[in-house]
C-alpha positions as CSV (number, residue, x, y, z in Angstrom):
1,N,-2.2,-25.5,-7.4
2,G,0.8,-27.0,-5.6
3,I,1.7,-26.0,-2.2
4,T,0.4,-22.6,-1.1
5,G,1.5,-21.2,2.2
6,F,-1.7,-19.5,3.3
7,I,-5.3,-18.8,2.3
8,D,-6.5,-15.5,3.7
9,H,-10.1,-14.6,4.7
10,G,-10.7,-13.2,1.2
11,G,-9.8,-16.6,-0.3
12,H,-6.4,-15.4,-1.8
13,H,-3.6,-17.9,-1.9
14,W,-0.3,-16.7,-0.6
15,S,3.0,-18.3,-1.2
16,P,5.2,-18.3,2.0
17,E,7.6,-15.9,0.3
18,A,4.9,-13.4,-0.7
19,Y,3.2,-13.6,2.7
20,V,6.5,-13.0,4.6
21,T,7.4,-10.1,2.3
22,M,4.0,-8.5,2.8
23,D,4.1,-9.0,6.5
24,I,7.5,-7.5,6.9
25,R,6.7,-4.5,4.7
26,T,3.4,-3.9,6.5
27,T,5.0,-4.3,10.0
28,L,7.8,-1.8,9.1
29,A,5.2,0.7,7.8
30,N,3.1,0.2,11.0
31,A,6.1,0.8,13.2
32,G,7.1,4.0,11.4
33,R,3.5,5.3,11.5
34,E,3.2,4.5,15.2
35,A,6.4,6.3,15.9
36,V,5.0,9.4,14.2
37,F,1.7,9.0,16.2
38,E,3.6,8.6,19.4
39,Q,5.6,11.8,18.8
40,M,2.4,13.6,17.9
41,N,0.9,12.4,21.3
42,N,4.0,13.8,23.0
43,Y,3.3,17.2,21.5
44,G,-0.5,17.0,22.1
45,D,-1.3,17.0,18.4
46,D,-4.0,14.8,16.9
47,L,-4.0,16.1,13.3
48,Y,-2.1,14.6,10.4
49,M,-2.2,15.1,6.6
50,V,-2.1,12.0,4.4
51,S,0.8,11.8,2.0
52,W,0.1,11.3,-1.7
53,H,1.5,9.4,-4.6
54,D,0.4,8.5,-8.1
55,G,-1.5,5.3,-8.6
56,A,-3.0,5.2,-5.1
57,R,-5.4,2.4,-4.2
58,P,-9.1,3.2,-4.6
59,L,-9.8,3.3,-0.9
60,C,-6.8,5.5,-0.2
61,Y,-7.1,8.0,-3.1
62,P,-10.0,10.1,-1.6
63,W,-7.9,10.8,1.5
64,Q,-4.6,11.9,-0.1
65,G,-3.7,15.4,1.0
66,K,-6.6,15.6,3.5
67,V,-6.1,16.5,7.2
68,I,-7.4,13.8,9.5
69,S,-8.1,13.9,13.3
70,R,-7.0,10.7,15.1
71,T,-9.5,11.6,17.9
72,D,-12.4,12.0,15.5
73,N,-12.7,15.7,16.2
74,A,-14.0,17.0,12.8
75,R,-13.6,20.8,12.7
76,E,-12.2,23.7,10.7
77,V,-8.7,24.9,11.3
78,T,-6.4,27.3,9.5
79,D,-3.1,26.6,7.7
80,L,0.1,28.7,7.6
81,D,-1.5,31.2,5.2
82,G,-4.7,31.6,7.3
83,N,-6.7,29.5,4.8
84,P,-9.5,27.4,6.3
85,V,-8.8,23.6,6.3
86,H,-11.5,21.0,6.9
87,V,-10.5,18.3,9.3
88,Y,-12.0,14.9,8.7
89,R,-12.7,12.2,11.3
90,Q,-10.4,9.2,11.1
91,S,-13.4,6.9,11.5
92,D,-14.8,8.3,8.3
93,T,-11.8,7.1,6.3
94,S,-10.9,3.7,5.1
95,Y,-8.4,3.4,8.1
96,G,-8.4,-0.1,9.5
97,E,-9.5,-1.9,6.4
98,P,-6.9,-4.2,4.8
99,A,-7.0,-2.4,1.5
100,G,-7.7,0.9,3.1
101,L,-5.6,3.9,4.3
102,F,-2.4,2.6,6.0
103,G,-3.6,-1.0,5.4
104,I,-1.6,-3.9,4.0
105,N,1.1,-2.7,1.6
106,C,-0.2,0.9,1.7
107,G,2.4,3.4,0.6
108,H,0.9,6.3,2.4
109,Y,2.3,7.9,5.6
110,P,1.0,10.5,8.1
111,I,2.5,14.0,8.0
112,P,1.8,15.9,11.3
113,F,-0.3,18.9,10.7
114,I,-0.1,21.8,13.2
115,P,-2.8,24.5,12.7
116,G,-1.4,27.9,11.8
117,F,2.0,26.4,11.0
118,S,1.4,23.6,8.4
119,K,0.4,24.1,4.8
120,V,-1.9,21.8,2.9
121,R,-0.6,20.6,-0.5
122,Q,-3.1,18.8,-2.7
123,P,-2.1,16.0,-5.1
124,E,-1.8,17.1,-8.7
125,Q,-3.2,14.0,-10.2
126,N,-6.9,13.6,-10.9
127,K,-8.9,10.5,-10.2
128,E,-9.0,9.2,-13.8
129,Q,-5.2,9.5,-14.1
130,N,-4.8,7.9,-10.7
131,D,-7.1,5.0,-11.6
132,K,-5.3,4.4,-14.9
133,E,-1.9,4.3,-13.2
134,Y,-3.2,2.1,-10.4
135,E,-4.6,-0.4,-13.0
136,Q,-1.2,-0.4,-14.8
137,S,0.6,-1.0,-11.6
138,Q,-1.6,-4.0,-10.9
139,Q,-0.9,-5.4,-14.4
140,Q,2.8,-4.9,-13.8
141,R,2.6,-6.8,-10.5
142,A,0.7,-9.6,-12.2
143,L,3.5,-9.9,-14.8
144,E,6.1,-9.9,-12.0
145,R,4.3,-12.6,-10.1
146,K,4.0,-14.8,-13.2
147,L,7.7,-14.5,-13.8
148,R,8.5,-15.4,-10.2
149,Y,6.2,-18.4,-10.4
150,E,7.7,-19.6,-13.7
151,K,11.3,-19.3,-12.3
152,R,10.2,-21.1,-9.1
153,D,8.7,-23.9,-11.2
154,L,12.0,-24.2,-13.2
155,Q,14.0,-24.6,-10.0
156,V,11.6,-27.3,-8.8
157,L,11.9,-29.2,-12.1
158,K,15.7,-29.0,-11.8
159,A,15.6,-30.2,-8.2
160,Q,13.3,-33.1,-9.1
161,G,15.7,-34.2,-11.8
162,A,13.1,-33.7,-14.5
163,S,14.0,-34.6,-18.1
164,E,15.9,-32.1,-20.3
165,A,12.8,-31.7,-22.5
166,E,10.7,-30.6,-19.5
167,I,13.4,-28.2,-18.3
168,K,13.8,-26.8,-21.8
169,A,10.0,-26.2,-22.0
170,Q,10.0,-24.5,-18.6
171,R,12.9,-22.3,-19.7
172,I,10.8,-21.2,-22.6
173,R,7.9,-20.3,-20.3
174,V,10.3,-18.3,-18.1
175,K,11.6,-16.5,-21.3
176,N,8.0,-15.7,-22.4
177,A,7.1,-14.4,-18.9
178,R,10.1,-12.1,-19.1
């Protein structure tokens, strides 16, 4: 397989570039989320609503648009219109799992929820649509990875001083990957 940078606990091989990119993206998201949580602490609020987007990961999808308690205080509150809103315990979510809510490469963010002032907005996409879009995004990412690998292999061949025939064959692989 050539040189891989890391092998994680799940047995996935990470190139150094992919690992660093993932780590930076996740660290930035964690810092932003912690800033929101710190501000919520300053106001004495423990409730947040989970953002939503199309094509959410399977462990995140069920929590989109839901109101969560960071202190695990499940209860009923009311929204801006006086409608009852169920509050879920954070420990009941997929929070803390690598592929879960706010995990590695998760695109969700917390939206502070203040009972009586905030309004719940539910995602408009059903589970079947979400799953289809998620699968398509995974296929797209696989194609993008393949293209990156083929381009990297072309650069390696050039740096090694490979024959013109090998370089030409690799250029064809890059073209096919595109």
